[in-house]
LUMMIKE-186602 format. One record per residue: residue number from 1; residue in one letter; x, y, z of N, C-alpha, C in turn. Coordinates in pm, whole numbers, plus 32768, in hexadecimal, padded with zeros to 4 digits. Each point is the difference from the previous one (the first is absolute). Layout:
BEGIN
R   n res  npx  npy  npz capx capy capz  cpx  cpy  cpz
R NUM   a    X    Y    Z    X    Y    Z    X    Y    Z
...
end
This chain:
BEGIN
R   n res  npx  npy  npz capx capy capz  cpx  cpy  cpz
R   1   m D4E3 2079 D7EC 7FFC 7FD4 7F74 8067 7F91 7FED
R   2   s 7FD7 7F8C 7FD0 805E 7F92 7FED 8014 7FE7 7F6C
R   3   d 8074 7FC5 7FDF 8017 7FDB 7F74 7FC8 7F74 7FE9
R   4   k 8013 7FCD 7F85 7FC6 7F7F 7FDC 802F 7F90 805B
R   5   s 8079 8009 8032 8038 7F95 8051 7FCD 8001 808F
R   6   g 7FB2 8066 8026 7FCA 8009 8087 804C 805F 805A
R   7   f 8071 8034 7FD1 804F 805D 8051 7FCB 808E 7FF5
R   8   r 8028 8054 8060 7FD5 808B 8003 8055 8054 7FA1
R   9   g 8010 7FD2 7F88 804D 8048 7F9C 8089 7FC3 7FE7
R  10   t 8043 8031 7F99 8080 7FC9 7FD4 806C 8011 8069
R  11   e 8005 8072 8042 8068 801A 8063 7FEC 7FA6 807B
R  12   a 7F84 7FED 8029 7FE4 7FA6 8071 802C 7F72 7FDF
R  13   r 7FE6 7FD5 7F88 802A 7F79 7FD7 8098 7FF6 7FFF
R  14   r 8044 8067 7FD2 8092 7FFE 7FFD 8039 7FF5 808C
R  15   r 7FC9 804E 805F 8031 7FFB 8089 7FE8 7F76 803E
R  16   y 7F89 7FCB 7FE8 7FE1 7F7C 8037 805E 7F96 7FC6
R  17   l 8015 8002 7F7E 8053 7F98 7FC1 8091 8007 802E
R  18   a 802D 8075 802D 8087 8009 8038 8008 7FAD 8081
R  19   v 7F97 8006 8053 7FFC 7FAD 8079 7FEE 7F6E 7FDA
R  20   y 7FA9 7FE7 7FA2 7FE7 7F77 7FD0 8082 7FBF 7FCF
R  21   d 804A 8048 7FAE 807D 7FC8 7FCB 8063 7FE1 806F
R  22   r 8005 8055 8066 805B 7FE8 8070 7FD8 7F82 804D
R  23   v 7F80 7FF1 801B 7FD3 7F8B 804C 8007 7F83 7FA9
R  24   r 7FE0 800D 7F80 800A 7F8F 7FA4 8090 7FCD 7FF7
R  25   s 8061 8058 8011 808D 7FD8 7FF4 802B 7FA1 806F
R  26   l 7FAC 7FF0 8068 801E 7FA1 806A 7FE7 7F70 7FD3
R  27   s 7FB6 7FEF 7F93 7FE8 7F7B 7FC7 8076 7FD7 7FAA
R  28   p 8017 7F7C 7FF1 8066 7FD4 7FA1 7FE0 8034 7F74
R  29   a 8067 8017 7FB2 7FEB 802F 7F77 7FB2 7F98 7FB1
R  30   p 7F97 8027 7FB8 7FB1 7F9F 7FB5 804B 7FCD 7F85
R  31   d 7FDD 7F89 7FD6 8037 7FCA 7F83 7FB9 803A 7F87
R  32   a 7F86 802E 8013 7FB5 8040 7F94 7F95 805A 803D
R  33   v 7FDC 8068 7FB8 7F95 805B 8027 7F97 7FFD 7F92
R  34   h 7F82 7FEA 8027 7F93 7FF4 7F9F 7F99 806E 8017
R  35   d 7FCF 8039 7F93 7F8D 8059 8004 7F93 7FBE 7FAC
R  36   v 7F9D 7FC7 8044 7F9C 7FAD 7FC0 7F81 8051 7FE6
R  37   a 7FD6 8003 7F81 7F87 8049 7FDB 7F84 7FB1 8028
R  38   t 7FA3 8041 8046 7F80 7FC5 8024 7F91 8062 7FDA
R  39   e 7F85 7FD3 800D 7F8C 8055 7FE3 8001 807E 8056
R  40   f 803B 7FF7 8077 7FF7 806D 8060 8081 8051 800D
R  41   g 8067 7FDC 7FB4 807C 804B 8005 807A 7FA8 7FF5
R  42   l 8073 803F 800F 8082 7FBE 7FF1 8031 7FD5 808A
R  43   v 801A 7F7E 8011 8024 7FC9 8081 8095 7FDF 8002
R  44   r 8047 803A 8062 8090 7FE8 8010 8016 7F81 8053
R  45   g 8053 7FA8 7FCA 8027 7F87 8047 8096 7FED 7FFC
R  46   y 803A 7FD1 806E 8090 7FE7 800A 8017 7F69 8009
R  47   q 8052 7FCD 7FA8 801A 7F71 7FF9 8087 7FE0 8040
R  48   h 7FFF 7FA1 805C 807A 7FD2 8042 800F 7F6B 7FE4
R  49   g 805F 7FDE 7FAB 8013 7F76 7FD8 7FED 7FF0 7F6A
R  50   p 8020 7F8A 7FCC 7FFF 7FED 7F6F 7F73 7FED 7FC8
R  51   d 7FF0 801A 7F7F 7F85 7FDE 7FBB 7FE8 7F6A 800C
R  52   g 7F82 7FDA 800E 7FDE 7F72 8000 8006 7FBC 8087
R  53   g 8029 8048 806A 8001 7FC4 8085 7F73 7FF5 8039
R  54   v 7FF3 7FBA 806F 7F7D 7FF5 8042 7FD7 808D 802D
R  55   p 7F8F 8034 7FCF 7FDF 808D 801A 7FBD 8017 8088
R  56   l 8037 8060 8048 7FC9 802C 8080 7FE8 8096 7FF4
R  57   v 7F82 8029 800C 7FDB 808C 7FEC 7FD3 803B 8086
R  58   l 803F 806F 8029 7FE9 803E 8082 7FB4 8084 7FEF
R  59   l 7F8E 800D 8045 7FAE 8079 7FFD 8005 8045 8088
R  60   h 801B 8081 8000 801A 804B 807B 7F81 8031 8043
R  61   c 8010 8034 8079 7F91 8040 8046 7FF0 8090 7FCD
R  62   f 7F95 8041 802D 7FDE 8084 7FCC 8073 8062 8013
R  63   w 802B 803D 7F91 8064 8069 7FF9 808F 7FD2 801A
R  64   a 8015 7F82 8025 8089 7FD5 8021 8053 7FE1 7F84
R  65   t 7FC2 7FEA 7F8F 8040 7FE1 7F7F 8052 7F7F 8007
R  66   s 8037 7FDD 7F8F 8055 7F89 7FF6 8078 8005 805C
R  67   a 8023 8079 8031 8076 8011 8055 7FF5 7FB3 8083
R  68   m 7F86 7FE0 802E 7FF1 7FC0 8082 8039 7F72 8003
R  69   w 8018 7FC3 7F8B 802E 7F75 7FFA 8098 7FF2 7FFB
R  70   a 8049 806D 8019 8092 7FFF 7FEE 8045 7F8F 804C
R  71   e 7FD2 7FE3 807B 8044 7F9B 8052 7FD2 7F72 7FE2
R  72   h 7F95 7FF1 7FB4 7FD1 7F7A 7FDC 8040 7FCD 7F7F
R  73   i 8023 805A 7FA8 8030 7FD9 7F7C 807D 7FA9 8006
R  74   p 8067 8022 804E 807A 7FAD 7FFE 7FE6 7F6E 8025
R  75   a 7FA4 7FE9 805E 7FE6 7F78 802E 7FA8 7FB1 7F9F
R  76   l 7FB8 8045 7FA9 7FA1 7FBD 7FA7 8033 7FF5 7F70
R  77   a 8055 805E 7FD6 8026 8006 7F73 8058 7F8C 7FD4
R  78   g 8042 7FBC 805E 8051 7F8D 7FD8 7FAD 7F89 7FD7
R  79   e 7F86 7FF9 8034 7FAA 7F8D 7FE7 7F8F 801E 7F9F
R  80   f 7FDA 807E 7FF7 7F93 802C 7FAA 8031 8076 7FAB
R  81   t 7FB4 801D 7F96 800F 8081 7FBD 7F99 805C 803F
R  82   v 8030 8064 8047 7FAB 8055 8053 7FDE 8080 7FB3
R  83   y 7F80 8021 8000 7FD0 807C 7FC2 7FBD 8054 806D
R  84   t 8031 8079 8013 7FBD 805F 8059 7FBD 8069 7FAA
R  85   v 7F85 8022 8022 7FAB 8054 7FAA 7FD7 807E 804B
R  86   d 8005 8073 7FBC 7FC3 807A 8035 7F6E 8000 7FD2
R  87   m 7FA4 7FF2 805F 7F73 7FF1 7FDD 7FC4 8084 7FCF
R  88   l 7FA2 7FF5 7FA4 7FBA 8075 7FCD 7FA5 803B 806B
R  89   g 7FE0 8080 7FEE 7FAA 8046 805F 804B 8033 8078
R  90   q 8083 7FF5 7FFF 8054 8026 8070 807F 8044 7FCB
R  91   p 8047 8047 8056 807E 803B 7FD4 8066 7F93 7FE2
R  92   g 8062 8022 7FAF 8066 7FA1 7FD7 8027 801C 7F71
R  93   a 803C 7FA0 7FBD 802E 8015 7F77 7F99 7FD6 7F98
R  94   s 7F93 7FBF 8029 7F95 7FE1 7FA2 7FB2 8081 7FE1
R  95   v 7FC2 8005 7F8B 7FB7 8077 7FD6 7F72 7FD7 7FD7
R  96   q 7F9F 8028 804F 7F75 7FDD 7FE6 7FC3 8062 7F9C
R  97   t 7FB0 7FCC 7FA3 7FBE 8054 7F9D 7F68 7FF5 8007
R  98   k 7FCD 7F9E 804C 7F70 7FEB 800B 7FE3 7FCD 808C
R  99   a 7F99 8037 803F 7FE0 7FD7 8088 7FCB 7F72 8004
R 100   m 8025 7FB7 806A 7FC4 7F7F 801D 7F8E 801A 8063
R 101   v 7F8B 7FCA 7FE4 7F8A 801E 804F 7FD4 7F89 8054
R 102   t 8017 7F88 7FCE 7FCE 7F87 8041 8072 7FA0 8021
R 103   a 7FE1 7F9F 8055 8060 7F97 801E 8023 7FB1 7F82
R 104   d 7F9D 7FEF 7FA8 801A 7FB9 7F83 8066 804B 7FAB
R 105   d 7FFB 8086 8002 8066 804F 7FB8 808B 7FDF 8035
R 106   c 800E 7FF8 8084 8082 7FE3 803D 8033 7F76 7FD7
R 107   a 7FA7 7F9E 8004 8027 7F78 7FD9 8024 7FFC 7F6C
R 108   r 7FB5 804A 7FAF 8019 7FFE 7F70 8089 803D 7FDE
R 109   y 801F 8072 803E 8081 803D 7FDF 8074 7FAB 8034
R 110   m 7FEE 7FC0 8074 806C 7FAC 8033 8016 7F89 7FA3
R 111   n 7F94 7FC9 7FCD 800D 7F92 7FA0 8045 8030 7F80
R 112   e 7FE3 807C 7FD7 8042 8039 7F8A 8096 8011 8018
R 113   v 8026 8021 807C 808E 800B 8020 8044 7F77 7FF1
R 114   l 7FC3 7F98 8037 803A 7F7A 7FF6 8005 7FD3 7F6E
R 115   d 7F98 8024 7FB5 7FFC 7FE0 7F72 806F 8048 7FB4
R 116   g 8010 8082 801F 8068 804F 7FBC 808C 7FCF 801F
R 117   l 8013 7FC9 8076 8082 7FC7 8026 800F 7F70 7FD1
R 118   a 7F96 7FC9 7FC4 7FFE 7F77 7FCD 801D 7F9A 806F
R 119   l 7FBD 8012 8073 8018 7FAA 8074 7F8B 7F9F 8013
R 120   d 8021 7F83 8019 7F9E 7F9B 8027 8034 7FB8 807B
R 121   g 7FA6 7FBD 8048 8029 7FBC 807A 8035 8061 8067
R 122   v 7FBE 8074 800C 8030 806E 8055 7FDC 7FE6 8093
R 123   h 8060 8018 8057 7FE7 8004 8090 7FEF 8094 8023
R 124   l 7F84 8026 8019 7FDD 808C 8015 7FFC 801D 8096
R 125   v 8049 8068 802A 800B 8025 808D 7FD5 8091 800D
R 126   g 7FA8 801C 8061 7FD4 808A 8013 7FF5 8024 8092
R 127   h 8028 807A 8020 7FF7 8033 8089 7F96 806D 8007
R 128   s 7FA5 7FF8 8061 7F9C 8066 801B 7FA9 8019 7F85
R 129   y 8004 8078 7FC4 7FB1 8018 7F87 802F 7FA3 7F90
R 130   g 8081 7FE4 7FFD 8032 7FA0 7F9E 7FC8 7F75 8018
R 131   g 7FE8 7FDD 8081 7FC3 7F81 8020 7F6F 7FFB 7FD3
R 132   w 7FB7 806D 8016 7F76 8008 7FCF 7FFE 7FF0 7F68
R 133   t 805B 8043 7FBB 8007 7FF7 7F6E 8022 7F72 7FD4
R 134   a 805C 7FC0 8047 8024 7F76 7FDF 7F88 7FA3 8012
R 135   a 7FB2 8015 806B 7F89 7FAD 8017 7F99 8015 7F93
R 136   q 7FED 807E 7FD6 7FA2 801C 7F94 802E 7FBE 7F7D
R 137   t 8082 8004 7FE7 8035 7FC2 7F87 7FED 7F69 8004
R 138   a 8019 7FC4 8074 7FF0 7F6E 800E 7F6F 7FD6 7FEB
R 139   a 7FA1 8055 802B 7F73 7FDE 7FF2 7FCB 801A 7F74
R 140   r 8034 8069 7FBE 7FC4 802D 7F83 8053 7FE0 7F83
R 141   k 8084 7FFB 800E 8057 7FE7 7F8D 8071 7FA1 8029
R 142   p 7FDF 7F83 8021 8064 7FA5 803A 8057 7FB4 7F9D
R 143   g 7FE8 8013 7F7F 803B 7FA7 7F9D 8096 7FF5 8000
R 144   r 8047 806A 8029 8092 7FFF 7FFC 803F 7FE2 8089
R 145   l 7FAD 7FDE 8062 8031 7FF2 8089 8017 7F6E 8027
R 146   a 8069 7FE9 8050 801B 7F7D 803C 7FE0 8002 8095
R 147   s 8015 8073 8043 7FE0 800D 808E 7FF6 8093 8023
R 148   v 7FC6 801B 8076 7FF2 8088 8030 8027 8006 8093
R 149   t 8051 8063 8023 8021 801C 808C 7FCC 808B 8021
R 150   l 7FA6 8007 8061 7FC5 807E 802B 803B 8025 8088
R 151   i 8046 8071 8004 8040 802E 807B 7FB0 8076 8036
R 152   e 7FC0 7FED 8074 7FB0 806B 803A 7FA3 8040 7F98
R 153   p 7FB4 7FAF 7FB4 7FAA 8039 7F97 7F90 8053 803C
R 154   c 7FEE 8079 7FD1 7F9B 8058 803D 7F74 7FDB 7FCC
R 155   n 7FA1 7FFD 805D 7F74 7FE8 7FE2 7FEA 7F80 7FAD
R 156   t 804E 7F9A 801E 7FF7 7F84 7FB3 7FCE 7F8D 8057
R 157   v 804C 7FDB 8066 7FD0 7F98 805C 7FC4 803C 807E
R 158   a 8021 807E 801D 7FC9 8045 8075 7FE5 8092 7FDA
R 159   r 7F9B 803A 8040 7FDC 808B 7FE3 8064 8062 803D
R 160   l 8014 8071 7FBC 8052 806A 8037 7FC5 8030 8085
R 161   s 8057 801F 805E 7FD5 8025 8088 7FDE 8094 800B
R 162   g 7FC0 8023 8070 7FE5 808C 801D 8080 8052 800B
R 163   k 806A 7FC3 8035 8080 8045 800E 8036 8028 7F77
R 164   f 7FF0 7FA8 7F9E 802C 8023 7F79 7FBA 807D 7FCF
R 165   w 7F7C 8007 8016 7FB5 8074 7FD0 8027 807E 804C
R 166   r 801B 7FF4 8081 802A 8076 804C 8088 8032 7FD1
R 167   d 805E 7FA3 7FEC 8085 8028 7FD1 7FF9 803B 7F74
R 168   g 7FAD 7FC4 7FAB 7FF1 8034 7F78 7FCA 808E 8000
R 169   a 7FA2 801C 805A 7FC8 8087 8009 806A 8065 802B
R 170   l 805B 7FD7 8058 806A 805A 802C 805D 8028 7F8E
R 171   l 800F 7FA8 7F9C 8055 8020 7F8E 7FC6 8072 7FAE
R 172   l 7F7F 8019 800E 7FC0 806C 7FB5 8009 8085 8049
R 173   v 802A 7FFD 8080 800A 807B 804F 8082 8048 7FDD
R 174   p 7FFC 8084 7FE9 807B 8049 7FE0 806A 7FF3 806D
R 175   g 807E 8008 7FD4 8070 7FFD 805D 805C 7F8B 7FE5
R 176   a 8079 801F 7FCE 805F 7F98 7FD9 802A 7FAA 8077
R 177   e 8011 8041 8076 802E 7FB5 8075 7F97 7F9A 802C
R 178   r 7F82 8029 8000 7F94 7FA4 8025 7FFA 7F8B 7F9D
R 179   k 800C 801E 7F80 7FFC 7F96 7F9B 8074 7F9F 8011
R 180   q 8076 8036 801F 8074 7FAA 8011 7FED 7FA3 8078
R 181   r 7FC7 8033 806D 7FE6 7FAB 8074 7F9C 7F91 7FDD
R 182   t 7F99 8024 7FB3 7F9A 7F9E 7FDB 803A 7F97 7FA3
R 183   v 804E 802A 7F9D 803F 7FA0 7FA5 805F 7FA6 804D
R 184   a 804D 803A 805C 805D 7FAF 804F 7FB5 7F96 8050
R 185   e 7F8C 8025 8038 7FB1 7F9F 804B 7FCB 7F92 7FA3
R 186   l 7FCE 8027 7F8B 7FCD 7F9E 7FA0 806D 7FA0 7FD2
R 187   l 807C 8034 7FF9 8071 7FAE 7FD2 804C 7FBE 8072
R 188   g 7FC8 8004 8079 8040 7FBA 806F 8077 8048 803C
R 189   h 8005 8086 7FF4 806D 8051 8039 8089 7FCA 7FD3
R 190   p 8021 8018 7F80 807C 7FC9 7FC8 807D 802C 804B
R 191   v 8061 7FA6 8007 8083 8021 8038 8048 805F 7FA1
R 192   r 803D 8065 8038 8046 8063 7FAF 8067 7FBE 7FA5
R 193   d 8002 802B 7F81 805E 7FD1 7F99 7FE5 7F71 7FD2
R 194   s 7F90 7FC6 802A 7FDB 7F7C 7FCD 7FBC 8010 7F79
R 195   l 7FEC 7F8F 7FB9 7FB7 8006 7F82 7F74 8037 8018
R 196   l 7FBF 7FD5 806B 7F78 802F 801B 7FFE 8096 801A
R 197   d 8069 8036 803C 800B 8091 8013 8007 8046 7F78
R 198   s 804A 7FC5 7FA1 8007 8038 7F79 7F79 7FF7 7FBA
R 199   v 7FB9 7F91 8014 7F7B 7FF3 7FC6 7FA3 806A 803A
R 200   m 800D 801D 8082 7FAF 8069 803D 801C 8087 7FBD
R 201   q 807E 801D 7FE4 8022 807C 7FBB 7FC0 8006 7F76
R 202   l 7FFA 7F8D 7FBD 7FC1 7FF8 7F7D 7F6A 801A 800A
R 203   v 7FC1 7FC6 8066 7F71 8016 8015 7FE4 8094 8020
R 204   m 8054 803C 8053 7FEE 808E 8021 8012 8057 7F83
R 205   a 8060 7FDF 7FAB 8015 804C 7F84 7F86 7FF4 7FA6
R 206   a 7FC3 7F8B 7FFD 7F88 7FED 7FAF 7F8D 8055 8034
R 207   g 7FF8 800E 8085 7F92 804B 803A 7FFB 8090 7FD2
R 208   s 8074 803B 7FE5 8002 808C 7FD4 8003 800F 7F68
R 209   a 801D 7F92 7FB8 8013 800B 7F6F 7F8F 7FC1 7FB0
R 210   f 7FB8 7FA0 803B 7FA1 7FB0 7FB6 7F72 802A 8023
R 211   a 7FAC 8013 7F9B 7F7A 8036 8018 7F90 7FA2 7FD9
R 212   s 8017 7FA9 7FA0 7F93 7FB4 7FC5 8006 7F6D 8028
R 213   f 7F8C 7FC5 8020 7FF7 7F72 801E 7FB1 7FBD 7F90
R 214   g 8045 7FCC 7F9D 7FBC 7FC3 7F8E 7FEA 7F6C 8014
R 215   t 7FE3 7FD9 807D 7FEE 7F73 801F 7F8F 7FF6 8066
R 216   p 7FAE 7F96 7FFB 7F8C 7FFA 8059 8025 7FE2 8090
R 217   f 7FA9 8028 805C 8012 7FDB 808C 7FF2 7F68 800A
R 218   p 8053 7FBF 8053 7FF8 7F6D 800C 7F87 7FD4 8051
R 219   r 7F93 7FE7 7FBD 7F86 7FD8 8044 8010 7F74 803A
R 220   y 7FBD 7FEA 8070 800A 7F81 8048 7FD8 7F8B 7FA6
R 221   s 8053 7F98 7FFF 7FEA 7F8D 7FA8 7F97 7FA3 803C
R 222   p 7F94 7FE5 7FB7 7F99 7FA6 8035 8030 7F6F 8000
R 223   d 7FB9 7FAC 804B 8023 7F72 8007 8005 7FC2 7F74
R 224   s 7FA1 8028 7FAB 7FF7 7FC4 7F7B 807F 801A 7FAF
R 225   l 803D 8076 8011 807B 801C 7FB6 8072 7FAA 8034
R 226   l 800C 7FF3 8085 806A 7FAD 8038 7FF2 7F70 7FD0
R 227   r 7F86 7FCD 8002 7FE8 7F75 7FD7 801C 7FEB 7F6B
R 228   s 7FF5 806A 7FB1 8013 7FF0 7F6F 8093 7FF1 7FD9
R 229   v 805B 801F 805C 808F 7FF5 7FE0 8026 7F6D 7FF5
R 230   d 803A 7FDD 7F8C 801C 7F73 7FE4 8095 7FE4 7FF8
R 231   v 8052 805B 8032 8091 7FE7 8007 8027 7FFB 8093
R 232   p 806E 7FBF 8022 802B 7FF8 808D 801C 808C 8039
R 233   v 7FD4 8014 807C 800E 8082 8042 803C 7FED 808A
R 234   q 805F 8058 8023 802A 800C 808B 7FF0 8091 802A
R 235   v 7FDF 8014 807F 7FE9 8086 8036 805A 8012 807A
R 236   l 804F 806B 7FFE 805D 801F 806C 7FCB 807C 8049
R 237   l 7FE8 7FF3 8083 7FBB 8067 804C 8051 802E 8079
R 238   a 7FE5 807C 8029 803D 803A 8078 7F95 8010 806B
R 239   g 802C 800A 807D 7FA3 800D 806F 7FDF 808F 8026
R 240   n 805A 805F 7FE1 7FF1 808C 8028 7FEE 8054 7F82
R 241   t 7F87 7FFE 7FC8 7FF2 802D 7F76 7F7C 8048 7FE7
R 242   i 7FDC 800D 7F81 7F8E 8052 7FD6 7F7D 7FB1 7FF9
R 243   h 8002 7F82 802B 7F88 7FAE 8003 800E 7F9A 8071
R 244   d 7F97 7FB5 801A 8003 7F9A 8067 802A 7F7C 7FBF
R 245   s 807F 7FE0 800B 8034 7F89 7FBC 7FC3 7F80 8036
R 246   a 7FDE 7FFD 8082 7FC2 7F88 8039 7F7A 7FE4 7FBC
R 247   k 7FB3 806B 7FE7 7F82 7FEE 7FB7 8019 7FD2 7F72
R 248   g 806B 8035 7FC3 8023 7FD5 7F79 8023 7F6D 7FFA
R 249   i 8048 7FCF 8065 8024 7F72 8006 7F83 7FAB 8013
R 250   d 7FA8 802A 805A 7F82 7FB5 8014 7FB0 7FFA 7F7E
R 251   r 7FFE 8070 7FB8 7FB5 8003 7F82 803D 7FA1 7F99
R 252   m 8084 8000 7FF5 8040 7FA5 7FA1 7FE5 7F6E 8023
R 253   r 8006 7FDF 8080 7FE6 7F76 802B 7F74 7FD4 7FD6
R 254   s 7FA2 805F 8004 7F76 7FE0 7FDE 7FE5 8003 7F6A
R 255   v 8032 8068 7FBD 7FDA 801A 7F75 805F 7FBF 7F9C
R 256   v 8083 8007 801A 8065 7FCA 7FA3 8064 7FAD 8050
R 257   p 7FD6 7F8D 8035 8057 7FB3 8059 8081 7FCD 7FBF
R 258   s 8007 8001 7F7B 807B 7FD3 7FBD 806D 806B 8000
R 259   w 7FDA 807D 801E 8064 806B 8000 805D 7FEE 8078
R 260   r 8080 800E 7FE7 8063 7FFA 806B 800F 808B 803E
R 261   y 801F 8005 8080 8015 8082 803F 806B 7FF4 806C
R 262   r 8039 8075 8022 805E 8008 806F 7FF1 808A 803F
R 263   l 800B 8006 8083 7FEF 807D 804B 807F 8022 804D
R 264   w 8029 807E 7FF8 806B 8038 8053 7FBB 805C 8066
R 265   p 7FEA 7FD4 807A 7FAB 804A 805E 8030 808D 8020
R 266   e 8083 8017 8002 8034 8082 8029 801D 805D 7F8C
R 267   a 7FF7 7FD0 7F87 8025 8050 7F8B 7F92 8063 7FDC
R 268   t 8026 8068 7FB4 7FA0 8065 7FD0 7FDD 7FE2 7F6E
R 269   h 7FB1 805C 7FC9 7FD5 7FF2 7F74 8077 7FF9 7FA0
R 270   m 8072 8038 8027 8076 7FFB 7FA9 8051 7F81 8018
R 271   l 7FBB 7F93 8016 803A 7F7D 8018 8071 7FDC 7F9F
R 272   p 7FF0 8013 7F7C 806C 7FD4 7FA7 8084 804A 8015
R 273   c 7FF9 807A 8036 807A 804B 801A 8033 7FE9 808E
R 274   e 7FAD 7FC7 8057 8029 7FE6 808A 8036 7F72 8013
R 275   a 7FCE 7FA3 7FB1 8028 7F73 800C 802D 7FCD 7F78
R 276   v 8068 8042 7FCB 802B 7FE6 7F76 8023 7F6D 7FEA
R 277   e 8051 7FC7 8059 802C 7F76 7FEB 7F8B 7F9F 8007
R 278   d 7FA9 8011 8062 7F8D 7FA8 800E 7FA3 8009 7F88
R 279   v 7FE1 807A 7FD7 7FA4 8014 7F91 803D 7FCA 7F7F
R 280   t 807F 801A 7FEA 8043 7FCC 7F89 7FFC 7F68 7FFE
R 281   a 8017 7FC1 8072 7FFD 7F6E 8006 7F74 7FCB 7FE0
R 282   c 7F99 8043 8033 7F76 7FD7 7FE3 7FE1 800C 7F6B
R 283   i 802A 806F 7FC4 7FEA 8013 7F70 8046 7F92 7FB1
R 284   r 807F 7FE9 8021 8050 7F9D 7FB8 7FC5 7F74 800D
R 285   d 7FE2 7FD9 807C 7FD0 7F77 8018 7F7A 7FE7 7FBB
R 286   f 7FA7 8062 8006 7F7B 7FED 7FC5 800C 7FF6 7F68
R 287   a 8053 8055 7FC4 8013 7FFB 7F6E 803E 7F7B 7FD6
R 288   q 8060 7FCF 804C 803E 7F7E 7FE0 7F9A 7F8E 8006
R 289   q 7FA8 8006 8061 7F9E 7F96 8012 7F94 8001 7F95
R 290   h 7FEF 8074 7FBE 7F94 800E 7FA0 8035 802D 7F77
R 291   a 806E 7FC4 7FD8 8039 801E 7F7E 7F9E 7FD9 7F92
R 292   a 7FFB 8050 7F97 7FA7 7FE3 7F8F 8025 7F7B 7FC1
R 293   g 7F9B 7FB3 7FDC 8019 7F7D 7FC4 8027 8009 7F6E
end
């Protein structure tokens, strides 16, 4: 039995948020905390930097929450006003009140978040499911965007692999130890006491506390959707990951040749946490090159 927020009751949510608060504390203290009302619920956003700065909005991968960006914020907040968001349909500090059923729902609520924060000329960055959401927003609700950076976006430029489906099935098998091994593999076997290790603990806490998925499965993006995106896009990919990045690159060259891309052949799906300096530099440089007019 889950409560409205998707957790397995009030006590489960309390236990999870204790872990969340601990991992969130690894991020720099925000200058402001926002709870933005949308059609689908209240969205928590953390602002780093002054009002009126060039807005950079970071969307996390599934279950990792805004906490995954802790090491990127210090390098970006001096140049941009950085907003990290806890996405709806997932554990975190946001509270969902209505299920999202379609990709259009996801794009609509994300646009409502940007609207509620009064942001224009946004450089939107998303990792994995956050990357899929960013791509959907760019295709369907692009009005507030200046550029988009997709980091290992799932089912966007390349299809999810068989390995992804096998690992996902293992997460449904009972046994905490088995789940921890599977999560560790999905997260690239984090180094003990690293930020990624803390994110893994957060994901494991969500696995026992969170019951409801009020967000749609990221269906594979057709060529027509990619072509419809009219804002500058860069895609950052790993070689040891949940899809065939080489096929994704070939597809981009054919379908959206204006999209920029870069590949880290040895990196895993958790590329932004494995190559923090490189990824931060790519985000910064692309946003600078495509500042809103």
